[in-house]
C-alpha positions as protocol buffer text, in pm:
chain_id: "A"
residue {
  index: 1
  type: MET
  ca { x: 4414 y: 11330 z: 6565 }
}
residue {
  index: 2
  type: LYS
  ca { x: 4823 y: 11326 z: 6562 }
}
residue {
  index: 3
  type: ARG
  ca { x: 4789 y: 11625 z: 6296 }
}
residue {
  index: 4
  type: LEU
  ca { x: 4551 y: 11818 z: 6489 }
}
residue {
  index: 5
  type: HIS
  ca { x: 4779 y: 11785 z: 6813 }
}
residue {
  index: 6
  type: GLY
  ca { x: 5051 y: 11857 z: 6573 }
}
residue {
  index: 7
  type: SER
  ca { x: 4925 y: 12227 z: 6471 }
}
residue {
  index: 8
  type: PHE
  ca { x: 4798 y: 12289 z: 6806 }
}
residue {
  index: 9
  type: THR
  ca { x: 5152 y: 12237 z: 6953 }
}
residue {
  index: 10
  type: ALA
  ca { x: 5294 y: 12461 z: 6628 }
}
residue {
  index: 11
  type: LEU
  ca { x: 5049 y: 12751 z: 6734 }
}
residue {
  index: 12
  type: MET
  ca { x: 5148 y: 12722 z: 7085 }
}
residue {
  index: 13
  type: VAL
  ca { x: 5480 y: 12754 z: 6987 }
}
residue {
  index: 14
  type: PHE
  ca { x: 5444 y: 13043 z: 6773 }
}
residue {
  index: 15
  type: ALA
  ca { x: 5226 y: 13227 z: 7011 }
}
residue {
  index: 16
  type: GLY
  ca { x: 5447 y: 13172 z: 7297 }
}
residue {
  index: 17
  type: VAL
  ca { x: 5737 y: 13366 z: 7104 }
}
residue {
  index: 18
  type: PHE
  ca { x: 5518 y: 13622 z: 7017 }
}
residue {
  index: 19
  type: PHE
  ca { x: 5419 y: 13708 z: 7368 }
}
residue {
  index: 20
  type: TYR
  ca { x: 5797 y: 13685 z: 7473 }
}
residue {
  index: 21
  type: PHE
  ca { x: 5841 y: 13947 z: 7211 }
}
residue {
  index: 22
  type: VAL
  ca { x: 5593 y: 14194 z: 7281 }
}
residue {
  index: 23
  type: GLY
  ca { x: 5659 y: 14112 z: 7671 }
}
residue {
  index: 24
  type: CYS
  ca { x: 6019 y: 14187 z: 7679 }
}
residue {
  index: 25
  type: ALA
  ca { x: 6127 y: 14411 z: 7377 }
}
residue {
  index: 26
  type: GLU
  ca { x: 6235 y: 14761 z: 7578 }
}
residue {
  index: 27
  type: VAL
  ca { x: 6233 y: 15088 z: 7345 }
}
residue {
  index: 28
  type: GLN
  ca { x: 6553 y: 15303 z: 7421 }
}
residue {
  index: 29
  type: LYS
  ca { x: 6441 y: 15621 z: 7521 }
}
residue {
  index: 30
  type: PRO
  ca { x: 6656 y: 15871 z: 7352 }
}
residue {
  index: 31
  type: SER
  ca { x: 6925 y: 16059 z: 7655 }
}
residue {
  index: 32
  type: PRO
  ca { x: 6829 y: 16423 z: 7737 }
}
residue {
  index: 33
  type: ASP
  ca { x: 7004 y: 16671 z: 7502 }
}
residue {
  index: 34
  type: ALA
  ca { x: 7123 y: 16980 z: 7554 }
}
residue {
  index: 35
  type: THR
  ca { x: 6800 y: 17137 z: 7448 }
}
residue {
  index: 36
  type: PHE
  ca { x: 6578 y: 16941 z: 7709 }
}
residue {
  index: 37
  type: TYR
  ca { x: 6837 y: 17080 z: 8000 }
}
residue {
  index: 38
  type: THR
  ca { x: 6800 y: 17453 z: 7895 }
}
residue {
  index: 39
  type: LYS
  ca { x: 6448 y: 17424 z: 7873 }
}
residue {
  index: 40
  type: ARG
  ca { x: 6394 y: 17284 z: 8232 }
}
residue {
  index: 41
  type: GLY
  ca { x: 6670 y: 17525 z: 8341 }
}
residue {
  index: 42
  type: VAL
  ca { x: 6415 y: 17797 z: 8238 }
}
residue {
  index: 43
  type: GLU
  ca { x: 6160 y: 17630 z: 8420 }
}
residue {
  index: 44
  type: PHE
  ca { x: 6384 y: 17627 z: 8734 }
}
residue {
  index: 45
  type: GLN
  ca { x: 6463 y: 17958 z: 8715 }
}
residue {
  index: 46
  type: LEU
  ca { x: 6083 y: 18118 z: 8635 }
}
residue {
  index: 47
  type: ASN
  ca { x: 6016 y: 17915 z: 8969 }
}
residue {
  index: 48
  type: GLY
  ca { x: 6317 y: 18094 z: 9167 }
}
residue {
  index: 49
  type: GLN
  ca { x: 6459 y: 17747 z: 9179 }
}
residue {
  index: 50
  type: CYS
  ca { x: 6841 y: 17912 z: 9053 }
}
residue {
  index: 51
  type: GLU
  ca { x: 7084 y: 17657 z: 9160 }
}
residue {
  index: 52
  type: LEU
  ca { x: 6882 y: 17373 z: 8987 }
}
residue {
  index: 53
  type: ALA
  ca { x: 6879 y: 17621 z: 8684 }
}
residue {
  index: 54
  type: ILE
  ca { x: 7247 y: 17653 z: 8705 }
}
residue {
  index: 55
  type: SER
  ca { x: 7301 y: 17283 z: 8684 }
}
residue {
  index: 56
  type: ASP
  ca { x: 7099 y: 17241 z: 8396 }
}
residue {
  index: 57
  type: TYR
  ca { x: 7252 y: 17484 z: 8250 }
}
residue {
  index: 58
  type: ASN
  ca { x: 7601 y: 17335 z: 8335 }
}
residue {
  index: 59
  type: LYS
  ca { x: 7479 y: 16972 z: 8228 }
}
residue {
  index: 60
  type: ALA
  ca { x: 7348 y: 17181 z: 7894 }
}
residue {
  index: 61
  type: ILE
  ca { x: 7678 y: 17315 z: 7797 }
}
residue {
  index: 62
  type: GLU
  ca { x: 7857 y: 16979 z: 7923 }
}
residue {
  index: 63
  type: ILE
  ca { x: 7677 y: 16829 z: 7639 }
}
residue {
  index: 64
  type: ASP
  ca { x: 7710 y: 17070 z: 7406 }
}
residue {
  index: 65
  type: PRO
  ca { x: 7940 y: 17343 z: 7456 }
}
residue {
  index: 66
  type: LYS
  ca { x: 7848 y: 17535 z: 7171 }
}
residue {
  index: 67
  type: HIS
  ca { x: 7471 y: 17587 z: 7312 }
}
residue {
  index: 68
  type: ALA
  ca { x: 7462 y: 17953 z: 7326 }
}
residue {
  index: 69
  type: SER
  ca { x: 7134 y: 17979 z: 7484 }
}
residue {
  index: 70
  type: ALA
  ca { x: 7281 y: 17793 z: 7801 }
}
residue {
  index: 71
  type: TYR
  ca { x: 7546 y: 18034 z: 7857 }
}
residue {
  index: 72
  type: ASN
  ca { x: 7316 y: 18357 z: 7800 }
}
residue {
  index: 73
  type: ASN
  ca { x: 7056 y: 18157 z: 8024 }
}
residue {
  index: 74
  type: ARG
  ca { x: 7416 y: 18121 z: 8303 }
}
residue {
  index: 75
  type: GLY
  ca { x: 7511 y: 18463 z: 8225 }
}
residue {
  index: 76
  type: LEU
  ca { x: 7147 y: 18640 z: 8282 }
}
residue {
  index: 77
  type: LEU
  ca { x: 7122 y: 18445 z: 8651 }
}
residue {
  index: 78
  type: GLN
  ca { x: 7466 y: 18509 z: 8731 }
}
residue {
  index: 79
  type: MET
  ca { x: 7412 y: 18892 z: 8661 }
}
residue {
  index: 80
  type: ASN
  ca { x: 7103 y: 18895 z: 8843 }
}
residue {
  index: 81
  type: SER
  ca { x: 7318 y: 18788 z: 9143 }
}
residue {
  index: 82
  type: ARG
  ca { x: 7559 y: 19010 z: 9106 }
}
residue {
  index: 83
  type: HIS
  ca { x: 7867 y: 18846 z: 8987 }
}
residue {
  index: 84
  type: TYR
  ca { x: 7916 y: 19071 z: 8679 }
}
residue {
  index: 85
  type: ASP
  ca { x: 8245 y: 18938 z: 8572 }
}
residue {
  index: 86
  type: GLN
  ca { x: 8096 y: 18535 z: 8556 }
}
residue {
  index: 87
  type: ALA
  ca { x: 7797 y: 18658 z: 8356 }
}
residue {
  index: 88
  type: ILE
  ca { x: 8007 y: 18855 z: 8138 }
}
residue {
  index: 89
  type: SER
  ca { x: 8196 y: 18552 z: 8019 }
}
residue {
  index: 90
  type: ASP
  ca { x: 7932 y: 18370 z: 7972 }
}
residue {
  index: 91
  type: PHE
  ca { x: 7753 y: 18651 z: 7734 }
}
residue {
  index: 92
  type: ASP
  ca { x: 8100 y: 18659 z: 7579 }
}
residue {
  index: 93
  type: LYS
  ca { x: 8075 y: 18291 z: 7495 }
}
residue {
  index: 94
  type: ALA
  ca { x: 7771 y: 18291 z: 7391 }
}
residue {
  index: 95
  type: ILE
  ca { x: 7852 y: 18583 z: 7125 }
}
residue {
  index: 96
  type: SER
  ca { x: 8150 y: 18420 z: 6990 }
}
residue {
  index: 97
  type: ILE
  ca { x: 7882 y: 18121 z: 6899 }
}
residue {
  index: 98
  type: LYS
  ca { x: 7610 y: 18355 z: 6759 }
}
residue {
  index: 99
  type: PRO
  ca { x: 7790 y: 18663 z: 6658 }
}
residue {
  index: 100
  type: LYS
  ca { x: 7437 y: 18815 z: 6587 }
}
residue {
  index: 101
  type: SER
  ca { x: 7289 y: 18740 z: 6953 }
}
residue {
  index: 102
  type: VAL
  ca { x: 7092 y: 19054 z: 6980 }
}
residue {
  index: 103
  type: ILE
  ca { x: 7006 y: 18884 z: 7353 }
}
residue {
  index: 104
  type: ALA
  ca { x: 7351 y: 18834 z: 7456 }
}
residue {
  index: 105
  type: TYR
  ca { x: 7462 y: 19157 z: 7336 }
}
residue {
  index: 106
  type: TYR
  ca { x: 7155 y: 19311 z: 7518 }
}
residue {
  index: 107
  type: ASN
  ca { x: 7266 y: 19142 z: 7846 }
}
residue {
  index: 108
  type: ARG
  ca { x: 7628 y: 19180 z: 7821 }
}
residue {
  index: 109
  type: GLY
  ca { x: 7528 y: 19540 z: 7784 }
}
residue {
  index: 110
  type: MET
  ca { x: 7351 y: 19542 z: 8110 }
}
residue {
  index: 111
  type: ALA
  ca { x: 7626 y: 19377 z: 8293 }
}
residue {
  index: 112
  type: TRP
  ca { x: 7860 y: 19653 z: 8184 }
}
residue {
  index: 113
  type: GLN
  ca { x: 7643 y: 19903 z: 8278 }
}
residue {
  index: 114
  type: TYR
  ca { x: 7559 y: 19767 z: 8635 }
}
residue {
  index: 115
  type: LYS
  ca { x: 7972 y: 19761 z: 8658 }
}
residue {
  index: 116
  type: GLY
  ca { x: 8002 y: 20117 z: 8555 }
}
residue {
  index: 117
  type: GLN
  ca { x: 8170 y: 20079 z: 8194 }
}
residue {
  index: 118
  type: TYR
  ca { x: 7930 y: 20298 z: 8045 }
}
residue {
  index: 119
  type: ASP
  ca { x: 8153 y: 20325 z: 7704 }
}
residue {
  index: 120
  type: ARG
  ca { x: 8184 y: 19916 z: 7681 }
}
residue {
  index: 121
  type: ALA
  ca { x: 7758 y: 19926 z: 7750 }
}
residue {
  index: 122
  type: ILE
  ca { x: 7693 y: 20143 z: 7519 }
}
residue {
  index: 123
  type: ALA
  ca { x: 7904 y: 19937 z: 7276 }
}
residue {
  index: 124
  type: ASP
  ca { x: 7689 y: 19637 z: 7349 }
}
residue {
  index: 125
  type: TYR
  ca { x: 7375 y: 19846 z: 7274 }
}
residue {
  index: 126
  type: SER
  ca { x: 7472 y: 20005 z: 6971 }
}
residue {
  index: 127
  type: ASN
  ca { x: 7535 y: 19632 z: 6853 }
}
residue {
  index: 128
  type: VAL
  ca { x: 7198 y: 19527 z: 6924 }
}
residue {
  index: 129
  type: ILE
  ca { x: 7050 y: 19843 z: 6737 }
}
residue {
  index: 130
  type: GLY
  ca { x: 7284 y: 19768 z: 6443 }
}
residue {
  index: 131
  type: ILE
  ca { x: 7095 y: 19418 z: 6418 }
}
residue {
  index: 132
  type: ASN
  ca { x: 6778 y: 19515 z: 6503 }
}
residue {
  index: 133
  type: PRO
  ca { x: 6715 y: 19869 z: 6464 }
}
residue {
  index: 134
  type: ARG
  ca { x: 6319 y: 19833 z: 6582 }
}
residue {
  index: 135
  type: HIS
  ca { x: 6492 y: 19731 z: 6971 }
}
residue {
  index: 136
  type: ALA
  ca { x: 6330 y: 19979 z: 7212 }
}
residue {
  index: 137
  type: MET
  ca { x: 6499 y: 19909 z: 7506 }
}
residue {
  index: 138
  type: ALA
  ca { x: 6814 y: 19905 z: 7388 }
}
residue {
  index: 139
  type: TYR
  ca { x: 6784 y: 20279 z: 7281 }
}
residue {
  index: 140
  type: ASN
  ca { x: 6649 y: 20349 z: 7644 }
}
residue {
  index: 141
  type: ASN
  ca { x: 6935 y: 20161 z: 7784 }
}
residue {
  index: 142
  type: ARG
  ca { x: 7184 y: 20316 z: 7580 }
}
residue {
  index: 143
  type: GLY
  ca { x: 7024 y: 20646 z: 7644 }
}
residue {
  index: 144
  type: SER
  ca { x: 7063 y: 20546 z: 8061 }
}
residue {
  index: 145
  type: ALA
  ca { x: 7449 y: 20495 z: 7972 }
}
residue {
  index: 146
  type: PHE
  ca { x: 7498 y: 20841 z: 7822 }
}
residue {
  index: 147
  type: HIS
  ca { x: 7319 y: 21002 z: 8091 }
}
residue {
  index: 148
  type: TYR
  ca { x: 7550 y: 20845 z: 8334 }
}
residue {
  index: 149
  type: LYS
  ca { x: 7795 y: 20993 z: 8135 }
}
residue {
  index: 150
  type: GLY
  ca { x: 7608 y: 21345 z: 8171 }
}
residue {
  index: 151
  type: GLN
  ca { x: 7551 y: 21342 z: 7796 }
}
residue {
  index: 152
  type: TYR
  ca { x: 7203 y: 21451 z: 7855 }
}
residue {
  index: 153
  type: ASP
  ca { x: 7114 y: 21536 z: 7468 }
}
residue {
  index: 154
  type: ARG
  ca { x: 7250 y: 21217 z: 7376 }
}
residue {
  index: 155
  type: ALA
  ca { x: 7037 y: 21033 z: 7580 }
}
residue {
  index: 156
  type: ILE
  ca { x: 6716 y: 21237 z: 7539 }
}
residue {
  index: 157
  type: SER
  ca { x: 6792 y: 21137 z: 7141 }
}
residue {
  index: 158
  type: ASP
  ca { x: 6777 y: 20818 z: 7229 }
}
residue {
  index: 159
  type: TYR
  ca { x: 6453 y: 20789 z: 7481 }
}
residue {
  index: 160
  type: ASN
  ca { x: 6309 y: 20970 z: 7186 }
}
residue {
  index: 161
  type: LYS
  ca { x: 6393 y: 20706 z: 6940 }
}
residue {
  index: 162
  type: ALA
  ca { x: 6278 y: 20439 z: 7205 }
}
residue {
  index: 163
  type: ILE
  ca { x: 5932 y: 20614 z: 7245 }
}
residue {
  index: 164
  type: GLU
  ca { x: 5861 y: 20651 z: 6875 }
}
residue {
  index: 165
  type: ILE
  ca { x: 5935 y: 20304 z: 6841 }
}
residue {
  index: 166
  type: ASP
  ca { x: 5682 y: 20201 z: 7149 }
}
residue {
  index: 167
  type: PRO
  ca { x: 5483 y: 20490 z: 7210 }
}
residue {
  index: 168
  type: GLU
  ca { x: 5379 y: 20370 z: 7570 }
}
residue {
  index: 169
  type: TYR
  ca { x: 5696 y: 20292 z: 7692 }
}
residue {
  index: 170
  type: ALA
  ca { x: 5651 y: 20403 z: 8034 }
}
residue {
  index: 171
  type: LEU
  ca { x: 6058 y: 20400 z: 8171 }
}
residue {
  index: 172
  type: ALA
  ca { x: 6163 y: 20572 z: 7839 }
}
residue {
  index: 173
  type: TYR
  ca { x: 5946 y: 20888 z: 7923 }
}
residue {
  index: 174
  type: PHE
  ca { x: 6029 y: 20896 z: 8302 }
}
residue {
  index: 175
  type: ASN
  ca { x: 6412 y: 20842 z: 8210 }
}
residue {
  index: 176
  type: ARG
  ca { x: 6351 y: 21141 z: 7937 }
}
residue {
  index: 177
  type: GLY
  ca { x: 6220 y: 21345 z: 8202 }
}
residue {
  index: 178
  type: VAL
  ca { x: 6491 y: 21296 z: 8394 }
}
residue {
  index: 179
  type: ALA
  ca { x: 6712 y: 21404 z: 8151 }
}
residue {
  index: 180
  type: TYR
  ca { x: 6519 y: 21691 z: 8084 }
}
residue {
  index: 181
  type: PHE
  ca { x: 6514 y: 21767 z: 8474 }
}
residue {
  index: 182
  type: LYS
  ca { x: 6876 y: 21760 z: 8516 }
}
residue {
  index: 183
  type: LYS
  ca { x: 6934 y: 22034 z: 8170 }
}
residue {
  index: 184
  type: GLY
  ca { x: 6672 y: 22255 z: 8373 }
}
residue {
  index: 185
  type: ASP
  ca { x: 6386 y: 22204 z: 8091 }
}
residue {
  index: 186
  type: TYR
  ca { x: 6076 y: 22169 z: 8382 }
}
residue {
  index: 187
  type: ASP
  ca { x: 5825 y: 22199 z: 8167 }
}
residue {
  index: 188
  type: ARG
  ca { x: 5952 y: 21898 z: 7940 }
}
residue {
  index: 189
  type: ALA
  ca { x: 6059 y: 21713 z: 8246 }
}
residue {
  index: 190
  type: TRP
  ca { x: 5714 y: 21741 z: 8436 }
}
residue {
  index: 191
  type: GLU
  ca { x: 5511 y: 21639 z: 8099 }
}
residue {
  index: 192
  type: ASP
  ca { x: 5749 y: 21318 z: 8080 }
}
residue {
  index: 193
  type: PHE
  ca { x: 5690 y: 21281 z: 8444 }
}
residue {
  index: 194
  type: LEU
  ca { x: 5282 y: 21273 z: 8420 }
}
residue {
  index: 195
  type: MET
  ca { x: 5298 y: 21094 z: 8064 }
}
residue {
  index: 196
  type: ALA
  ca { x: 5518 y: 20795 z: 8281 }
}
residue {
  index: 197
  type: GLN
  ca { x: 5281 y: 20786 z: 8537 }
}
residue {
  index: 198
  type: ALA
  ca { x: 4974 y: 20776 z: 8304 }
}
residue {
  index: 199
  type: LEU
  ca { x: 5124 y: 20491 z: 8141 }
}
residue {
  index: 200
  type: GLY
  ca { x: 5180 y: 20307 z: 8474 }
}
residue {
  index: 201
  type: TYR
  ca { x: 5504 y: 20426 z: 8610 }
}
residue {
  index: 202
  type: SER
  ca { x: 5539 y: 20420 z: 8956 }
}
residue {
  index: 203
  type: VAL
  ca { x: 5755 y: 20807 z: 8989 }
}
residue {
  index: 204
  type: PRO
  ca { x: 5898 y: 20813 z: 9390 }
}
residue {
  index: 205
  type: PRO
  ca { x: 5725 y: 21046 z: 9567 }
}
residue {
  index: 206
  type: GLU
  ca { x: 6049 y: 21213 z: 9727 }
}
residue {
  index: 207
  type: PHE
  ca { x: 6130 y: 21246 z: 9339 }
}
residue {
  index: 208
  type: PHE
  ca { x: 5811 y: 21488 z: 9319 }
}
residue {
  index: 209
  type: GLU
  ca { x: 5921 y: 21661 z: 9585 }
}
residue {
  index: 210
  type: GLN
  ca { x: 6290 y: 21707 z: 9459 }
}
residue {
  index: 211
  type: PHE
  ca { x: 6120 y: 21857 z: 9107 }
}
residue {
  index: 212
  type: ARG
  ca { x: 5846 y: 22096 z: 9363 }
}
residue {
  index: 213
  type: LYS
  ca { x: 6196 y: 22227 z: 9485 }
}
residue {
  index: 214
  type: ALA
  ca { x: 6360 y: 22305 z: 9198 }
}
residue {
  index: 215
  type: TYR
  ca { x: 6074 y: 22425 z: 8950 }
}
residue {
  index: 216
  type: GLY
  ca { x: 5934 y: 22665 z: 9259 }
}
residue {
  index: 217
  type: GLY
  ca { x: 5699 y: 22505 z: 9421 }
}
residue {
  index: 218
  type: GLU
  ca { x: 5463 y: 22612 z: 9111 }
}
residue {
  index: 219
  type: ILE
  ca { x: 5328 y: 22236 z: 9087 }
}
């Protein structure tokens, strides 16, 4: 009986230690990293919760000052809020971290364009094209910058390239139509407007009215 009692006691002690180990041990969870905050920031951004998105991008940058995506995403939010200088500063930082960041050059080009600094916009879109020659939107936007400078032939050349890359790029057809219209080439302009509409682009009715007057009222 004594031997049995001793064995039982040892078993209970072992069991008690085992239970204590399982019940009280805690697995330490890793702290959220910069990628976590950037991804959550994107979710907030997509849901229109811009302040929360910026807060998360700030946290990501605080954790990792070289987290290019956080700078780019924060810059995009500021650009959409018309804080162009702050946006450009963020895109500058993203580019300094990743010198071949297509999205940062493209976004900075848009910010320069919104500020009316078309030469700088053209330079950034050209950088995009240099990295990715098949970037149809960069050709379209660079064409738009040339257009604002009154360089319609160069604009049309870029719109042509955008359409060559993406034959269903409705906005590029419309933009090219406007450039043809400015050059007085109304037949080509009309063809492009019709194509843009066929591809789903909504041409403003007042624009068509202006076109009809310029064209002589024959359409």
